[in-house]
N, C-alpha and C positions, 0 to 999 in steps of 0.2 A: 351614510350610504354604504361605506365599506363594511360596517358591522351588519347592516341589513343583508347585504349580498352574502356575507360569510355565514350568517345564520341560515339563510335560504339554502346555501350549498350544503351545509351540514345536515339540515333536515332532509334534503334530497338524498344524501348518503345513507341516512338511517332508513329511509323508505326503500332505497335500492337494495340494501342488505336484506331487509325483511322480505322483499319480493323474491330475491334470489334464494333465500332460505325456503320460502314456500314452494318455489319451482323445484328445488332439490327434493323436497318431500314428495312432490308429484312425479319425480323421476327424471327431471330435466335440469341437471346442474349446469351452471355457466361454464363454458369451455375456456381453455387458455386463450384462444384467439379473441373471444368476446371480452374477456377481462382486460387483455392487453390493448385491444382496440379502443375501449372507452378510456383506459388509463392514458394512452398516447394522445387521444383527443383532448383530454383535460390539460395535459402538459403543453400541447401545441398551442392551445388557446392562451396560455399564460406566458409563453416565451417572450412576447413583445413588451411585457410590463416593464416600466422603468424601475430602477432601484430606489423605491420610495420608503418602504417599511424598513429596509436595511440596505446599506450600501457596501456590504462586505465584498460583493462581487467586483466592485471597482478596485478594491485592495488586491483581490486575487489577480486581476489582469496586471496591475502595477507590479506586484511581486514577480509575475512572469516576465514582464519587461526587464526588471532588474536582473533576473537570471540570464535572459537572452543577451543582455548587454555586457555580461561578464562580471557582474557585481554579486556580492554575497548579501542577500536580503536578511539573513540571520544576524549579520553584524551591522548593517546599515539601515537605518530607518528612512522612510521616504523623505523626511525633512533634511537628511544629510546633504551637505553641499556636494559630495561626490556624485550624487544622483540628480543634481540640478538640471543637467541636460535632458533629463527624461520628463521634466515637469510640463504638464499641460492641463486641460480642463479636468481630466480624470484625477489628477493630483489635487486640484483645488476642491473637489467634491468629496474626497476621502475623509474619514474620521481617523483619529489616532495616528496622525502622520509622524509623531515623535517616537513611536514604538516599532522596533524591528519585527519582522514576521514571526508568527507563532506556528505556522503550518508545516507539517512534516514533508519529507521529500516527494512522496507520490503525489500529494496535493500540488506541490510546486511544479512537478512535471506536467500536470494537467494545465496549470496556469500558464506555463511556458509555451505549451502547445497553442493555446489561444493567442498568446502574445506574438507568436510567429505567423499568425494568419495575416495575409496582406490586405488588411481591412482597417478602416478607421476605428477609433476606440469603441463606439457603439456596436459595431459589427463584431469586434473581438469579444465584447461582453455577451452578445447573443450566441456566438460560437461556443463560448465556454458553458453558457447555460444549456445549450443543446447537448453538449457532451455529457454534462451532469444529468440531464433528463434521460438520456439514453441509458446511462448507468442505473438510474432509478428504475427504469422499465425493466432492466435486467434483474434488479432486486424483486420486482413484482413477479417476473417469470419464475425466479428461483423459489419464491414463496409458494407459488402454485405447485411446483414439483415437490417441495418440502411437505406441503399439506397432503399431497397424494401419497407420498412415501409413508407418512405417519397416519394415514387413513382418517384425515380430518376433513370436515365438510369444506368444499371449495369456496363457499360464500364468505368464509371468514377472511379470506385474503382481501376481499373488497374493502375491509376496514383500513387497509393500507393503500392498496392500489388505486382506489377511487376516493381516498380521503382528501378533502380540500387542503388540509395542512401540508401534506406531502407534495401535492402538485404546486401549491403556492411557493413553498420555501425552496424547492429545488428548481423547478422550471421557471417560476416567476421571479424569485429573488436570487436564484443562483447559488445556493449554499452547497458547500463541498460535502455535506452530509450525504448527498445522493451517491457519491463515490464510496464513502465509508460504509454506508448501510448495505450497499450491494455486496461488498466484500465480506461483511459479517454474516449475511444470510448465506452466502456461498460457503463460508467456513462451516456453518452448522449443517448445511446440506451434505457436505463431504466428510463430516467427522467419522462416521461409522464405516466409510468405504475406503478412504485413502487418507492416511495421515499426511502424506506429501501434499496433496491438493488442498487439504484443510489448513495445513500450516502456511502454505503460500497465500491462501485467501485471508487467513488471520493476520499474517504479516502485512499484507496489502491494506487491510482495514486500519491497522495501527499507523501505517505510513501515510494514510490519508488523513487521519485525525487520531489523537491518542486515546480516545474513549475506549476502544475495544481492548486496550491493554488490561483492563480490569476483568475481562472475560477469559484470558489465557489460562488461568488455573482451572476454571470450570471446564473449558473445552478439552484440555489435556486429560482430565479425569474421565471424560466421556468417551475417549478414544480406546481402542483395543490395546494400543501401546502408548501410554501417556508420555513416556520419556522420549520416544521418537518424535512425537508431535512437539513437545517443548523444545527439544534440541533443534529441530528444523526451523521452528518459529523464531527461536533465539538467533539462529544464523541469519535469517532474513532481516531481523531487526538490527542486528549488529552491522550487517552490510549497508543498511539504509541510514541508520542513525549515527554510527561512529564518525563518518566524515563530517557530519553536522557538528558534533561535539568538538572534534579536533579543530574545526574552522573557527570556533569562538572560544576555544579553551575551556569547555565546560558546558553548563546548561545555557541554551540560548537566552540572551537578555530579555527578549520579548516574552518568552515563556515565564521568566521570573516575574516580570511586570504583571502579566495576566494573573498569575497565582496569587500575588500579594495584593494587587489593586482592584481587580475586576470583581464586581458584585452586581447582581440584578435578579430579583424575583426568586431568590433561593427559598424554598418552602420552610425549611427549618432554620436556615441561616438568618433570615430577616428578623424573626422574633427572638432568636437566640442572642444575637449580638446586642440587641436593644435590652434584653434582660440582663446580660452581663454588664452592660453599661450602667443600668439602674442599680445593680448590686455592687458597683465600684470595683470591677476587676482591674481597671487600670491602676488605681491607687494600691490595690493589694499586690500586684506584680511589681510596681515601682518600689514598694516597701521591701519586697524580697530582693530586688536588684540592689537597692541601697545597702541592705545587710550583707549581701555577698561581696559587694565592692569594698565595704569597710573591713570585712573579715580577711579578704585576700590581699588588699592593698594594691591590687592591679586595676587602677582606675580606668586606664585606656581600654582594656579588654572588655570590661563590663559596660562602659559608656556606649559602646557600639550597639547594644541591645535596646536602649531606650527608644529610639525612633520606631521600633517595631511593637511597642507596648500600647496597643489600642484594642478596643473590644472586638472590632471586626476581624482582626487577625487572630485574636484568642478563639473566636468562634470557628474560624477556618481550621485552626489546628485541632480543635476538639472534633470537628466533623471529619477531618482527614483521618484521625486515629480511629474514629467509629467506623468509617468506611472501610479501612483496611481490615479491621476485625470482621465486619459484615461480609466482605468479599470472600475471605477465607472460610467462614462458617457456611455461607450459602453454597460455595463451590463444593465443599466436602459433603454437604447434605443433599445435593441435587441428585435426582435419579433420571433426569431428562434434560437434554441440552436446550430444548425450546423453552420450557417453563423456567429452567434454571437461568438462562440468559435474561429472561424477563425479570426475575427476582434480583439478579445482580445489578442490572441496569436501573431497576427501581431504586435500589440503595444508592447507586451513583447519583441519580438525579435528585433524590431527596436530600442527600448530603451536600449537594453542589451549592456554592455561593452564587453562581451565575446560571440562570436557566432561561435562556431565550426560547421563543416558541420552536425554532428549528431544532433545538436540542432534543425535543420529544421524538424526532424521527428515529433516534437510536432505539427507543423502546417500543415504538409503534408496531413494527412487524410482529413482535412477540406478544404484545397486547392483543393484536388482531387474531393470531392463531389460538390464543388462550382465552379469548373473549373477556379480557380484564377490563371491566366496566369503568373503573375509576380513571385509568390512563386513556381509554378511548374517549371518555367524556372530556378529559383535559385537552385532548387534541382539538376539541371544539371551543373550549373556554379560553384557550391560550391566546387567542387574538386580542383579548382584553388587555394583555400586557403591552400592546402597541398604543394604547390610549395616550400615555404620556408623550409619545412621539407625534401622534396625530393631532393632539390638542395640547400645545404648550401651556404649562400652568397646572395641568392635571398631575397629581402625584400618584405614584404606584402604591405606596403604603400610606394608610392602612386599607382604604376602601376598595380600590381596584384589586389589591392583593387578596382581600377577603372574598370578593366575588369570584376570583379564580380558584383559590385553594379551599374555600369553605365547602362547595359542592364536592370537590375532589375528596376532601377528608371524610365526608359522610359516606361517599361511595366506597372509599378505600377501607373504612372500618366495617362496612356491611359486606363488601365483596372483596376481601383481601387475598383470596386464594388465586394461585396460578395453576391452571389445569389444562391439559391438552384433550381432555375427554369431551 
């Protein structure tokens, strides 16, 4: 039933976009008010949904409670005995209780706001989802203004504003991407008008979730005064992130765990690590470590690397290096911030070991404005990755993975360009 409803909603989106385009050609483009009214209605309908497809929003409220109670969620996991007094049904239903938070300070500020609401846990969850949905509506409005400023047809905004994925993942499941996407769209909106406003928005995006960090080089190069933008953004990030690093004496442990251990539906990662495993990368690296250990005589120093010798991590390291190079090349070659942001985020998602459906919200605004068919289609196909959660025993790889990424690959090869024309 879930898949049928999703399919119907996505077909309705396609028909709505086509009708809006036809009306534009007839001289009656959709207005900002009309776009936002429908977008708000979709999100309002989904606000009461329980956290079934993902329970991240429960963790958000828990992290907010930890902050409000005076504890450091970067240092203390929900399972910590120091937080035993906060445990309730919310704690029982959370995943990954052994991992400290991975969310940046602005996200935690939003979570803390919800935790301060004088409401029971379900009410705090709805309050947080409402806040994120309002931010997401702000992203929709900013997209309309951005489209007008770039002389793009307004109907393209509907691919994000009325997209079932955006409404479901922000208003329905309560993902913090709603906050981060609003900030990133705001940053691009202000790039050519005010480095100060753009840098504040860019910094807010990173402090909501770290993904926009990959866009900072590109955005700076698109400004009239790149170094002003970079300096101001760096100041915002230092002010927000330095206290976090000092509180845990380095990189937050939850972020380390996420980087090393998390993996799900990575389009290149999944086949890559399996290929490396078949080629015997673990044995090859072990042989190299053995040789270095014997040559140096420093057994203890080299022994610490053996636990990290497995094909999944090899694949992550390779993809991280490839992503770093891609971000630099795409940033310097970009002639437009809208299409350039889409290209950079395309590289980010393709190189990611973890790609949950809500991660697509980062690229969806730019795919909408550029009519990037592959990523727009993926916003409809992505719900298939929930099948293993909805039906225990169903494996993601290889068949569900193939049904998601096969059509995407065909469209991406055929329509790979990012263009604002």
